[in-house]
py3Dmol code that shows the C-alpha trace and the ligand (Angstrom):
import py3Dmol

protein = """\
ATOM      1  CA  UNK A   1       2.314  -3.601  24.879  1.00  0.00           C
ATOM      2  CA  UNK A   2       2.551  -0.763  22.336  1.00  0.00           C
ATOM      3  CA  UNK A   3      -0.343  -0.498  19.902  1.00  0.00           C
ATOM      4  CA  UNK A   4       0.300  -0.923  16.200  1.00  0.00           C
ATOM      5  CA  UNK A   5       1.407   2.360  14.611  1.00  0.00           C
ATOM      6  CA  UNK A   6      -0.759   2.046  11.487  1.00  0.00           C
ATOM      7  CA  UNK A   7      -0.101   0.579   8.055  1.00  0.00           C
ATOM      8  CA  UNK A   8       3.489  -0.095   6.992  1.00  0.00           C
ATOM      9  CA  UNK A   9       2.912  -1.199   3.390  1.00  0.00           C
ATOM     10  CA  UNK A  10       0.367  -2.681   0.995  1.00  0.00           C
ATOM     11  CA  UNK A  11       1.512  -5.395  -1.429  1.00  0.00           C
ATOM     12  CA  UNK A  12      -0.411  -6.137  -4.613  1.00  0.00           C
ATOM     13  CA  UNK A  13      -0.179  -8.116  -7.835  1.00  0.00           C
ATOM     14  CA  UNK A  14       0.183  -6.504 -11.257  1.00  0.00           C
ATOM     15  CA  UNK A  15       0.857  -7.589 -14.820  1.00  0.00           C
ATOM     16  CA  UNK A  16       3.109  -5.381 -16.935  1.00  0.00           C
ATOM     17  CA  UNK A  17       6.026  -3.812 -15.017  1.00  0.00           C
ATOM     18  CA  UNK A  18       6.324  -0.861 -17.418  1.00  0.00           C
ATOM     19  CA  UNK A  19       2.597  -0.037 -17.130  1.00  0.00           C
ATOM     20  CA  UNK A  20       2.866  -0.263 -13.354  1.00  0.00           C
ATOM     21  CA  UNK A  21       5.843   2.123 -13.160  1.00  0.00           C
ATOM     22  CA  UNK A  22       4.246   4.591 -15.576  1.00  0.00           C
ATOM     23  CA  UNK A  23       1.092   4.777 -13.468  1.00  0.00           C
ATOM     24  CA  UNK A  24       2.422   4.883  -9.902  1.00  0.00           C
ATOM     25  CA  UNK A  25       5.630   6.840 -10.525  1.00  0.00           C
ATOM     26  CA  UNK A  26       4.600   9.193 -13.333  1.00  0.00           C
ATOM     27  CA  UNK A  27       0.843   9.671 -12.774  1.00  0.00           C
ATOM     28  CA  UNK A  28       0.291   9.246  -9.013  1.00  0.00           C
ATOM     29  CA  UNK A  29       3.708  10.716  -8.241  1.00  0.00           C
ATOM     30  CA  UNK A  30       4.782   7.936  -5.928  1.00  0.00           C
ATOM     31  CA  UNK A  31       8.549   7.576  -6.129  1.00  0.00           C
ATOM     32  CA  UNK A  32       9.862   4.155  -7.143  1.00  0.00           C
ATOM     33  CA  UNK A  33      12.099   3.812  -4.081  1.00  0.00           C
ATOM     34  CA  UNK A  34      13.275   0.242  -4.642  1.00  0.00           C
ATOM     35  CA  UNK A  35      13.664  -2.046  -7.610  1.00  0.00           C
ATOM     36  CA  UNK A  36      14.316  -5.556  -6.402  1.00  0.00           C
ATOM     37  CA  UNK A  37      12.984  -9.092  -6.851  1.00  0.00           C
ATOM     38  CA  UNK A  38      10.428 -11.198  -5.051  1.00  0.00           C
ATOM     39  CA  UNK A  39      12.651 -12.842  -2.431  1.00  0.00           C
ATOM     40  CA  UNK A  40      10.540 -16.015  -2.677  1.00  0.00           C
ATOM     41  CA  UNK A  41      10.650 -16.033  -6.508  1.00  0.00           C
ATOM     42  CA  UNK A  42      13.635 -14.029  -7.858  1.00  0.00           C
ATOM     43  CA  UNK A  43      12.422 -14.258 -11.483  1.00  0.00           C
ATOM     44  CA  UNK A  44       9.740 -11.662 -10.617  1.00  0.00           C
ATOM     45  CA  UNK A  45      10.334  -8.003  -9.801  1.00  0.00           C
ATOM     46  CA  UNK A  46       9.331  -6.452  -6.509  1.00  0.00           C
ATOM     47  CA  UNK A  47       8.684  -2.713  -6.905  1.00  0.00           C
ATOM     48  CA  UNK A  48       8.303  -0.421  -3.893  1.00  0.00           C
ATOM     49  CA  UNK A  49       6.714   3.016  -4.260  1.00  0.00           C
ATOM     50  CA  UNK A  50       6.390   5.618  -1.558  1.00  0.00           C
ATOM     51  CA  UNK A  51       7.201   9.157  -0.583  1.00  0.00           C
ATOM     52  CA  UNK A  52      10.738  10.522  -1.122  1.00  0.00           C
ATOM     53  CA  UNK A  53      12.352   7.902   1.128  1.00  0.00           C
ATOM     54  CA  UNK A  54       9.628   5.240   1.373  1.00  0.00           C
ATOM     55  CA  UNK A  55       8.391   6.213   4.831  1.00  0.00           C
ATOM     56  CA  UNK A  56       6.450   3.359   6.482  1.00  0.00           C
ATOM     57  CA  UNK A  57       2.790   4.206   5.920  1.00  0.00           C
ATOM     58  CA  UNK A  58       3.431   5.387   2.347  1.00  0.00           C
ATOM     59  CA  UNK A  59       4.748   2.167   0.796  1.00  0.00           C
ATOM     60  CA  UNK A  60       2.793   0.444  -1.996  1.00  0.00           C
ATOM     61  CA  UNK A  61       4.574  -2.608  -3.411  1.00  0.00           C
ATOM     62  CA  UNK A  62       3.929  -4.791  -6.450  1.00  0.00           C
ATOM     63  CA  UNK A  63       4.881  -8.143  -7.859  1.00  0.00           C
ATOM     64  CA  UNK A  64       4.423  -7.502 -11.607  1.00  0.00           C
ATOM     65  CA  UNK A  65       3.962 -10.781 -13.420  1.00  0.00           C
ATOM     66  CA  UNK A  66       3.111 -10.331 -17.131  1.00  0.00           C
ATOM     67  CA  UNK A  67       1.356 -13.720 -17.392  1.00  0.00           C
ATOM     68  CA  UNK A  68      -0.922 -13.195 -14.387  1.00  0.00           C
ATOM     69  CA  UNK A  69      -4.669 -13.607 -14.842  1.00  0.00           C
ATOM     70  CA  UNK A  70      -6.769 -10.731 -13.583  1.00  0.00           C
ATOM     71  CA  UNK A  71      -8.094 -11.138 -10.042  1.00  0.00           C
ATOM     72  CA  UNK A  72     -11.748 -10.957  -9.081  1.00  0.00           C
ATOM     73  CA  UNK A  73     -12.475  -8.729  -6.100  1.00  0.00           C
ATOM     74  CA  UNK A  74     -14.579 -10.303  -3.368  1.00  0.00           C
ATOM     75  CA  UNK A  75     -14.830 -11.227   0.277  1.00  0.00           C
ATOM     76  CA  UNK A  76     -11.707 -12.109   2.223  1.00  0.00           C
ATOM     77  CA  UNK A  77      -9.682  -9.462   0.415  1.00  0.00           C
ATOM     78  CA  UNK A  78      -8.772  -5.805   0.484  1.00  0.00           C
ATOM     79  CA  UNK A  79     -11.567  -4.083  -1.481  1.00  0.00           C
ATOM     80  CA  UNK A  80      -9.809  -0.721  -1.804  1.00  0.00           C
ATOM     81  CA  UNK A  81      -6.562   0.980  -0.804  1.00  0.00           C
ATOM     82  CA  UNK A  82      -6.658   4.685  -0.010  1.00  0.00           C
ATOM     83  CA  UNK A  83      -4.188   7.569   0.030  1.00  0.00           C
ATOM     84  CA  UNK A  84      -4.824  10.819   1.928  1.00  0.00           C
ATOM     85  CA  UNK A  85      -5.124  14.186   0.222  1.00  0.00           C
ATOM     86  CA  UNK A  86      -5.759  17.722   1.431  1.00  0.00           C
ATOM     87  CA  UNK A  87      -9.280  19.132   1.209  1.00  0.00           C
ATOM     88  CA  UNK A  88      -8.063  21.652  -1.390  1.00  0.00           C
ATOM     89  CA  UNK A  89      -6.768  18.923  -3.727  1.00  0.00           C
ATOM     90  CA  UNK A  90     -10.022  17.228  -4.764  1.00  0.00           C
ATOM     91  CA  UNK A  91     -10.503  19.147  -8.028  1.00  0.00           C
ATOM     92  CA  UNK A  92      -6.808  18.861  -8.878  1.00  0.00           C
ATOM     93  CA  UNK A  93      -6.893  15.074  -8.612  1.00  0.00           C
ATOM     94  CA  UNK A  94     -10.189  14.608 -10.450  1.00  0.00           C
ATOM     95  CA  UNK A  95      -8.735  16.657 -13.331  1.00  0.00           C
ATOM     96  CA  UNK A  96      -5.282  15.093 -13.229  1.00  0.00           C
ATOM     97  CA  UNK A  97      -6.625  11.532 -13.266  1.00  0.00           C
ATOM     98  CA  UNK A  98      -9.123  12.306 -16.043  1.00  0.00           C
ATOM     99  CA  UNK A  99      -6.433  13.974 -18.162  1.00  0.00           C
ATOM    100  CA  UNK A 100      -4.402  10.748 -17.865  1.00  0.00           C
ATOM    101  CA  UNK A 101      -7.294   8.645 -19.143  1.00  0.00           C
ATOM    102  CA  UNK A 102      -8.335   7.328 -15.722  1.00  0.00           C
ATOM    103  CA  UNK A 103     -12.083   6.892 -15.167  1.00  0.00           C
ATOM    104  CA  UNK A 104     -13.023   8.559 -11.901  1.00  0.00           C
ATOM    105  CA  UNK A 105     -16.080   7.414  -9.906  1.00  0.00           C
ATOM    106  CA  UNK A 106     -19.010   9.610  -8.900  1.00  0.00           C
ATOM    107  CA  UNK A 107     -18.277  12.170  -6.147  1.00  0.00           C
ATOM    108  CA  UNK A 108     -18.845  10.540  -2.778  1.00  0.00           C
ATOM    109  CA  UNK A 109     -18.479  11.430   0.883  1.00  0.00           C
ATOM    110  CA  UNK A 110     -17.698   8.986   3.656  1.00  0.00           C
ATOM    111  CA  UNK A 111     -17.781   9.893   7.344  1.00  0.00           C
ATOM    112  CA  UNK A 112     -18.130  13.490   6.134  1.00  0.00           C
ATOM    113  CA  UNK A 113     -15.052  13.570   3.887  1.00  0.00           C
ATOM    114  CA  UNK A 114     -14.700  13.573   0.086  1.00  0.00           C
ATOM    115  CA  UNK A 115     -13.617  10.312  -1.558  1.00  0.00           C
ATOM    116  CA  UNK A 116     -12.287   9.934  -5.128  1.00  0.00           C
ATOM    117  CA  UNK A 117     -12.482   6.351  -6.465  1.00  0.00           C
ATOM    118  CA  UNK A 118     -10.669   4.936  -9.474  1.00  0.00           C
ATOM    119  CA  UNK A 119      -8.718   1.865 -10.588  1.00  0.00           C
ATOM    120  CA  UNK A 120      -5.096   1.334 -11.505  1.00  0.00           C
ATOM    121  CA  UNK A 121      -4.252  -0.179 -14.945  1.00  0.00           C
ATOM    122  CA  UNK A 122      -4.749  -3.725 -13.570  1.00  0.00           C
ATOM    123  CA  UNK A 123      -8.171  -2.926 -12.111  1.00  0.00           C
ATOM    124  CA  UNK A 124      -7.019  -2.491  -8.515  1.00  0.00           C
ATOM    125  CA  UNK A 125      -9.398  -0.236  -6.566  1.00  0.00           C
ATOM    126  CA  UNK A 126      -7.777   2.947  -5.283  1.00  0.00           C
ATOM    127  CA  UNK A 127      -9.208   5.888  -3.376  1.00  0.00           C
ATOM    128  CA  UNK A 128      -8.061   9.366  -2.450  1.00  0.00           C
ATOM    129  CA  UNK A 129      -9.664  10.483   0.805  1.00  0.00           C
ATOM    130  CA  UNK A 130      -9.564  13.934   2.338  1.00  0.00           C
ATOM    131  CA  UNK A 131      -8.017  13.923   5.781  1.00  0.00           C
ATOM    132  CA  UNK A 132      -7.407  16.685   8.289  1.00  0.00           C
ATOM    133  CA  UNK A 133      -4.470  16.756  10.597  1.00  0.00           C
ATOM    134  CA  UNK A 134      -0.781  15.944  10.451  1.00  0.00           C
ATOM    135  CA  UNK A 135       0.872  13.697   7.898  1.00  0.00           C
ATOM    136  CA  UNK A 136       4.546  12.996   8.484  1.00  0.00           C
ATOM    137  CA  UNK A 137       5.522  11.994   4.998  1.00  0.00           C
ATOM    138  CA  UNK A 138       8.503  13.297   3.047  1.00  0.00           C
ATOM    139  CA  UNK A 139       7.556  15.195  -0.087  1.00  0.00           C
ATOM    140  CA  UNK A 140       9.351  14.047  -3.266  1.00  0.00           C
ATOM    141  CA  UNK A 141      10.501  17.328  -4.853  1.00  0.00           C
ATOM    142  CA  UNK A 142      11.457  15.686  -8.158  1.00  0.00           C
ATOM    143  CA  UNK A 143       8.050  14.079  -8.634  1.00  0.00           C
ATOM    144  CA  UNK A 144       5.319  15.248 -11.015  1.00  0.00           C
ATOM    145  CA  UNK A 145       2.837  16.560  -8.423  1.00  0.00           C
ATOM    146  CA  UNK A 146       3.151  20.013  -6.805  1.00  0.00           C
ATOM    147  CA  UNK A 147       3.747  19.949  -3.042  1.00  0.00           C
ATOM    148  CA  UNK A 148       0.302  21.248  -2.084  1.00  0.00           C
ATOM    149  CA  UNK A 149      -1.451  18.408  -3.946  1.00  0.00           C
ATOM    150  CA  UNK A 150       0.937  15.480  -3.442  1.00  0.00           C
ATOM    151  CA  UNK A 151      -0.529  12.314  -1.951  1.00  0.00           C
ATOM    152  CA  UNK A 152       0.071  12.383   1.796  1.00  0.00           C
ATOM    153  CA  UNK A 153       0.838   8.689   2.325  1.00  0.00           C
ATOM    154  CA  UNK A 154      -1.892   6.129   3.085  1.00  0.00           C
ATOM    155  CA  UNK A 155      -5.264   6.922   4.575  1.00  0.00           C
ATOM    156  CA  UNK A 156      -6.051   3.236   5.048  1.00  0.00           C
ATOM    157  CA  UNK A 157      -7.642   0.150   3.544  1.00  0.00           C
ATOM    158  CA  UNK A 158     -11.142  -1.277   3.230  1.00  0.00           C
ATOM    159  CA  UNK A 159     -11.468  -4.995   3.908  1.00  0.00           C
ATOM    160  CA  UNK A 160     -14.358  -6.780   2.201  1.00  0.00           C
ATOM    161  CA  UNK A 161     -15.652  -9.402   4.629  1.00  0.00           C
ATOM    162  CA  UNK A 162     -18.696 -11.593   5.223  1.00  0.00           C
ATOM    163  CA  UNK A 163     -18.816 -10.450   8.868  1.00  0.00           C
ATOM    164  CA  UNK A 164     -16.986  -7.811  10.906  1.00  0.00           C
ATOM    165  CA  UNK A 165     -16.890  -9.298  14.403  1.00  0.00           C
ATOM    166  CA  UNK A 166     -13.864 -11.576  14.346  1.00  0.00           C
ATOM    167  CA  UNK A 167     -11.510  -9.302  12.406  1.00  0.00           C
ATOM    168  CA  UNK A 168     -12.825  -6.340  14.410  1.00  0.00           C
ATOM    169  CA  UNK A 169     -11.941  -8.183  17.626  1.00  0.00           C
ATOM    170  CA  UNK A 170      -8.449  -8.932  16.293  1.00  0.00           C
ATOM    171  CA  UNK A 171      -7.909  -5.234  15.536  1.00  0.00           C
ATOM    172  CA  UNK A 172      -9.241  -3.942  18.862  1.00  0.00           C
ATOM    173  CA  UNK A 173      -8.142  -6.675  21.271  1.00  0.00           C
ATOM    174  CA  UNK A 174      -4.762  -7.659  19.802  1.00  0.00           C
ATOM    175  CA  UNK A 175      -3.531  -4.688  17.774  1.00  0.00           C
ATOM    176  CA  UNK A 176      -4.591  -1.545  19.648  1.00  0.00           C
ATOM    177  CA  UNK A 177      -7.157  -0.293  17.111  1.00  0.00           C
ATOM    178  CA  UNK A 178     -10.342   1.452  18.175  1.00  0.00           C
ATOM    179  CA  UNK A 179     -13.799   1.278  16.575  1.00  0.00           C
ATOM    180  CA  UNK A 180     -14.448   4.927  15.681  1.00  0.00           C
ATOM    181  CA  UNK A 181     -17.456   4.874  13.389  1.00  0.00           C
ATOM    182  CA  UNK A 182     -20.140   3.023  11.495  1.00  0.00           C
ATOM    183  CA  UNK A 183     -21.891   4.128   8.304  1.00  0.00           C
ATOM    184  CA  UNK A 184     -24.301   1.608   6.763  1.00  0.00           C
ATOM    185  CA  UNK A 185     -22.413  -1.685   6.471  1.00  0.00           C
ATOM    186  CA  UNK A 186     -19.012  -0.001   6.851  1.00  0.00           C
ATOM    187  CA  UNK A 187     -17.182  -0.174  10.198  1.00  0.00           C
ATOM    188  CA  UNK A 188     -14.192   2.100  10.737  1.00  0.00           C
ATOM    189  CA  UNK A 189     -11.251   1.250  12.993  1.00  0.00           C
ATOM    190  CA  UNK A 190      -8.449   3.697  13.777  1.00  0.00           C
ATOM    191  CA  UNK A 191      -4.875   3.072  14.867  1.00  0.00           C
ATOM    192  CA  UNK A 192      -3.595   4.576  18.068  1.00  0.00           C
ATOM    193  CA  UNK A 193      -1.121   7.153  16.747  1.00  0.00           C
ATOM    194  CA  UNK A 194      -2.082  10.412  15.061  1.00  0.00           C
ATOM    195  CA  UNK A 195      -0.121   9.966  11.869  1.00  0.00           C
ATOM    196  CA  UNK A 196      -0.467   8.236   8.483  1.00  0.00           C
ATOM    197  CA  UNK A 197      -2.101   4.992   7.364  1.00  0.00           C
ATOM    198  CA  UNK A 198      -4.336   4.810  10.419  1.00  0.00           C
ATOM    199  CA  UNK A 199      -7.644   3.504   9.134  1.00  0.00           C
ATOM    200  CA  UNK A 200      -8.943   0.006   8.569  1.00  0.00           C
ATOM    201  CA  UNK A 201     -12.530  -0.117   7.347  1.00  0.00           C
ATOM    202  CA  UNK A 202     -14.522  -3.334   7.206  1.00  0.00           C
ATOM    203  CA  UNK A 203     -17.263  -3.372   4.571  1.00  0.00           C
ATOM    204  CA  UNK A 204     -19.639  -6.232   5.339  1.00  0.00           C
ATOM    205  CA  UNK A 205     -21.693  -8.112   2.764  1.00  0.00           C
ATOM    206  CA  UNK A 206     -22.391 -11.753   3.631  1.00  0.00           C
ATOM    207  CA  UNK A 207     -23.808 -12.424   0.138  1.00  0.00           C
ATOM    208  CA  UNK A 208     -20.743 -11.285  -1.812  1.00  0.00           C
ATOM    209  CA  UNK A 209     -18.706 -14.191  -3.226  1.00  0.00           C
ATOM    210  CA  UNK A 210     -15.122 -14.752  -2.116  1.00  0.00           C
ATOM    211  CA  UNK A 211     -12.451 -12.950  -4.121  1.00  0.00           C
ATOM    212  CA  UNK A 212      -9.997 -14.653  -6.450  1.00  0.00           C
ATOM    213  CA  UNK A 213      -6.383 -13.489  -6.227  1.00  0.00           C
ATOM    214  CA  UNK A 214      -4.764 -12.256  -9.438  1.00  0.00           C
ATOM    215  CA  UNK A 215      -3.433  -9.117 -11.109  1.00  0.00           C
ATOM    216  CA  UNK A 216      -5.131  -6.122  -9.515  1.00  0.00           C
ATOM    217  CA  UNK A 217      -5.564  -7.902  -6.152  1.00  0.00           C
ATOM    218  CA  UNK A 218      -3.958  -6.876  -2.896  1.00  0.00           C
ATOM    219  CA  UNK A 219      -1.847  -9.804  -1.709  1.00  0.00           C
ATOM    220  CA  UNK A 220      -1.413  -8.652   1.892  1.00  0.00           C
ATOM    221  CA  UNK A 221      -1.279  -5.601   4.130  1.00  0.00           C
ATOM    222  CA  UNK A 222       1.496  -4.887   6.609  1.00  0.00           C
ATOM    223  CA  UNK A 223       1.221  -3.033   9.912  1.00  0.00           C
ATOM    224  CA  UNK A 224       4.029  -1.099  11.634  1.00  0.00           C
ATOM    225  CA  UNK A 225       6.016  -1.933  14.721  1.00  0.00           C
ATOM    226  CA  UNK A 226       8.836   0.355  15.752  1.00  0.00           C
ATOM    227  CA  UNK A 227      11.435  -2.270  16.551  1.00  0.00           C
ATOM    228  CA  UNK A 228      12.273  -5.962  16.716  1.00  0.00           C
ATOM    229  CA  UNK A 229      11.411  -6.474  20.381  1.00  0.00           C
ATOM    230  CA  UNK A 230       7.937  -5.030  19.833  1.00  0.00           C
ATOM    231  CA  UNK A 231       7.534  -7.338  16.836  1.00  0.00           C
ATOM    232  CA  UNK A 232       8.521 -10.376  18.929  1.00  0.00           C
ATOM    233  CA  UNK A 233       5.949  -9.429  21.567  1.00  0.00           C
ATOM    234  CA  UNK A 234       3.292  -9.375  18.858  1.00  0.00           C
ATOM    235  CA  UNK A 235       4.491 -12.711  17.515  1.00  0.00           C
ATOM    236  CA  UNK A 236       4.114 -14.265  20.971  1.00  0.00           C
ATOM    237  CA  UNK A 237       0.720 -12.695  21.660  1.00  0.00           C
ATOM    238  CA  UNK A 238      -0.727 -13.633  18.251  1.00  0.00           C
ATOM    239  CA  UNK A 239       0.525 -17.215  18.637  1.00  0.00           C
ATOM    240  CA  UNK A 240      -1.137 -17.405  22.066  1.00  0.00           C
ATOM    241  CA  UNK A 241      -4.366 -16.173  20.470  1.00  0.00           C
ATOM    242  CA  UNK A 242      -4.223 -19.174  18.124  1.00  0.00           C
ATOM    243  CA  UNK A 243      -3.267 -17.281  14.961  1.00  0.00           C
ATOM    244  CA  UNK A 244      -0.701 -19.234  12.943  1.00  0.00           C
ATOM    245  CA  UNK A 245       2.042 -16.638  12.902  1.00  0.00           C
ATOM    246  CA  UNK A 246       5.273 -17.232  10.942  1.00  0.00           C
ATOM    247  CA  UNK A 247       8.863 -16.946  12.156  1.00  0.00           C
ATOM    248  CA  UNK A 248      10.543 -13.553  11.575  1.00  0.00           C
ATOM    249  CA  UNK A 249      11.636 -13.173   7.943  1.00  0.00           C
ATOM    250  CA  UNK A 250      14.380 -10.833   6.779  1.00  0.00           C
ATOM    251  CA  UNK A 251      12.975  -8.654   3.999  1.00  0.00           C
ATOM    252  CA  UNK A 252      16.209  -6.621   3.737  1.00  0.00           C
ATOM    253  CA  UNK A 253      14.415  -3.257   4.216  1.00  0.00           C
ATOM    254  CA  UNK A 254      12.375  -4.432   7.219  1.00  0.00           C
ATOM    255  CA  UNK A 255      11.704  -7.638   9.151  1.00  0.00           C
ATOM    256  CA  UNK A 256       8.331  -9.350   8.898  1.00  0.00           C
ATOM    257  CA  UNK A 257       5.950 -11.813  10.503  1.00  0.00           C
ATOM    258  CA  UNK A 258       2.767 -12.970   8.748  1.00  0.00           C
ATOM    259  CA  UNK A 259      -0.563 -14.386   9.861  1.00  0.00           C
ATOM    260  CA  UNK A 260      -3.998 -14.902   8.305  1.00  0.00           C
ATOM    261  CA  UNK A 261      -6.729 -12.699   9.801  1.00  0.00           C
ATOM    262  CA  UNK A 262     -10.052 -14.432  10.642  1.00  0.00           C
ATOM    263  CA  UNK A 263     -11.799 -12.855   7.624  1.00  0.00           C
ATOM    264  CA  UNK A 264      -9.188 -14.280   5.255  1.00  0.00           C
ATOM    265  CA  UNK A 265      -6.948 -11.272   4.573  1.00  0.00           C
ATOM    266  CA  UNK A 266      -3.217 -11.945   4.967  1.00  0.00           C
ATOM    267  CA  UNK A 267      -1.722  -9.619   7.607  1.00  0.00           C
ATOM    268  CA  UNK A 268       1.945  -8.847   8.168  1.00  0.00           C
ATOM    269  CA  UNK A 269       3.673  -6.960  10.968  1.00  0.00           C
ATOM    270  CA  UNK A 270       6.838  -5.209   9.758  1.00  0.00           C
ATOM    271  CA  UNK A 271       9.535  -3.193  11.501  1.00  0.00           C
ATOM    272  CA  UNK A 272      10.184   0.446  10.591  1.00  0.00           C
ATOM    273  CA  UNK A 273      13.925  -0.218  10.397  1.00  0.00           C
ATOM    274  CA  UNK A 274      16.231  -0.403   8.536  1.00  0.00           C
ATOM    275  CA  UNK A 275      14.471   1.240   5.553  1.00  0.00           C
ATOM    276  CA  UNK A 276      15.322   1.664   1.882  1.00  0.00           C
ATOM    277  CA  UNK A 277      18.572   3.638   2.183  1.00  0.00           C
ATOM    278  CA  UNK A 278      20.350   0.546   3.562  1.00  0.00           C
ATOM    279  CA  UNK A 279      21.772  -0.476   0.150  1.00  0.00           C
ATOM    280  CA  UNK A 280      21.769   2.727  -1.970  1.00  0.00           C
ATOM    281  CA  UNK A 281      21.748   6.483  -1.369  1.00  0.00           C
ATOM    282  CA  UNK A 282      18.434   8.374  -1.083  1.00  0.00           C
ATOM    283  CA  UNK A 283      19.323  10.400  -4.221  1.00  0.00           C
ATOM    284  CA  UNK A 284      19.309   7.328  -6.489  1.00  0.00           C
ATOM    285  CA  UNK A 285      16.700   5.124  -4.778  1.00  0.00           C
ATOM    286  CA  UNK A 286      15.016   2.676  -7.134  1.00  0.00           C
ATOM    287  CA  UNK A 287      17.124   3.402 -10.208  1.00  0.00           C
ATOM    288  CA  UNK A 288      19.050   0.132 -10.331  1.00  0.00           C
ATOM    289  CA  UNK A 289      18.220  -3.470  -9.512  1.00  0.00           C
ATOM    290  CA  UNK A 290      19.061  -4.276  -5.908  1.00  0.00           C
ATOM    291  CA  UNK A 291      19.460  -7.864  -4.756  1.00  0.00           C
ATOM    292  CA  UNK A 292      19.927  -9.194  -1.239  1.00  0.00           C
ATOM    293  CA  UNK A 293      23.382 -10.674  -0.603  1.00  0.00           C
ATOM    294  CA  UNK A 294      22.125 -14.230  -0.987  1.00  0.00           C
ATOM    295  CA  UNK A 295      21.007 -13.588  -4.587  1.00  0.00           C
ATOM    296  CA  UNK A 296      24.051 -11.518  -5.716  1.00  0.00           C
ATOM    297  CA  UNK A 297      25.925 -14.599  -7.002  1.00  0.00           C
ATOM    298  CA  UNK A 298      22.946 -15.229  -9.340  1.00  0.00           C
ATOM    299  CA  UNK A 299      22.639 -11.606 -10.584  1.00  0.00           C
ATOM    300  CA  UNK A 300      23.398 -12.298 -14.275  1.00  0.00           C
ATOM    301  CA  UNK A 301      20.947 -15.180 -14.431  1.00  0.00           C
ATOM    302  CA  UNK A 302      18.231 -13.136 -12.640  1.00  0.00           C
ATOM    303  CA  UNK A 303      18.752 -10.059 -14.852  1.00  0.00           C
ATOM    304  CA  UNK A 304      18.402 -12.229 -17.954  1.00  0.00           C
ATOM    305  CA  UNK A 305      14.953 -13.461 -16.815  1.00  0.00           C
ATOM    306  CA  UNK A 306      13.459 -10.120 -15.701  1.00  0.00           C
ATOM    307  CA  UNK A 307      11.614  -8.159 -18.428  1.00  0.00           C
ATOM    308  CA  UNK A 308      13.300  -4.801 -19.124  1.00  0.00           C
ATOM    309  CA  UNK A 309      11.530  -1.539 -18.218  1.00  0.00           C
ATOM    310  CA  UNK A 310      12.528   2.121 -18.134  1.00  0.00           C
ATOM    311  CA  UNK A 311      11.779   4.857 -15.621  1.00  0.00           C
ATOM    312  CA  UNK A 312      10.456   7.666 -17.819  1.00  0.00           C
ATOM    313  CA  UNK A 313      11.323  11.209 -16.731  1.00  0.00           C
ATOM    314  CA  UNK A 314       8.438  12.765 -14.829  1.00  0.00           C
ATOM    315  CA  UNK A 315       6.605  15.772 -16.247  1.00  0.00           C
ATOM    316  CA  UNK A 316       5.740  18.402 -13.684  1.00  0.00           C
ATOM    317  CA  UNK A 317       1.987  18.917 -13.482  1.00  0.00           C
ATOM    318  CA  UNK A 318       1.209  22.577 -13.068  1.00  0.00           C
ATOM    319  CA  UNK A 319      -2.012  23.347 -11.279  1.00  0.00           C
ATOM    320  CA  UNK A 320      -2.989  26.220 -13.584  1.00  0.00           C
ATOM    321  CA  UNK A 321      -2.800  24.070 -16.712  1.00  0.00           C
ATOM    322  CA  UNK A 322      -5.001  21.380 -15.215  1.00  0.00           C
ATOM    323  CA  UNK A 323      -7.654  23.725 -13.896  1.00  0.00           C
ATOM    324  CA  UNK A 324      -7.874  25.657 -17.198  1.00  0.00           C
ATOM    325  CA  UNK A 325      -8.731  22.568 -19.212  1.00  0.00           C
TER     326      UNK A 325
END
"""
ligand_1 = """\
1
ZN
Zn 4.760 -7.365 2.923
"""
view = py3Dmol.view(width=600, height=400)
view.addModel(protein, "pdb")
view.setStyle({"model": 0}, {"cartoon": {"style": "trace"}})
view.addModel(ligand_1, "xyz")
view.setStyle({"model": 1}, {"stick": {}})
view.zoomTo()
view.show()
């Protein structure tokens, strides 16, 4: 059986859709590659951000719900989501975030690499982590960030758990991950390929209370399989291992199965295909509301419920200006 290829996407909860777009699209320079609705609740948007085309391993998605209460981070949840950056981009990002009013945490190194910590407008923990090696993402030329500093898709996630053993065993025995390091109470697992979104860290603290899901919480993380037959093999294997795995669900841009990991975090396994260009051209990704065929007859009703937002034009950030501040 083929090992998991790394992360496919991370899905989180937010409040204000406009605030969410302004931050991810205009500040972090992650292209809004799809504007659609929550297929299980079509009165709520589902935003997908990623690189130019939404390459699996770069996709951050949100359900923005203006009435949502703020979540409380704790055990059984994703404690932080991380993008990769080049070693030469640390000062750029510290300056760029600060100049956009984002509070940046104290300089930190982890497994020998620089880490920048901050929160999104809903309090979700984000990190930028320096990573060597290849990153097969597609640079978004029309975004605000110059090519040399653009985020290079996901580095990985940190799971906050009361104990590492059971979720660690799931990763290594069922999903093809390898334990590659330990630093204090942090255990690092790495996916089998040499690409993007490879790392799952488990940060153990048995005394930390359980998290409470809300705005600023990660709802689930999705891992990549290359095709449907590989996904079905995983479905069978996970079911045999006693994990309550769902039937395959059609998410329009990929197909998904879901199961709850032993530590409490909701896992998904998603296919790379068909991707975001299935219902609109790459040039105009994300600019208009896309609905799956089964919701098209209800378009007018759905559009009337969704709060309006605008995609503001991006302003190119020039390195010289930032560094001279
Ligand atoms: Zn998902």
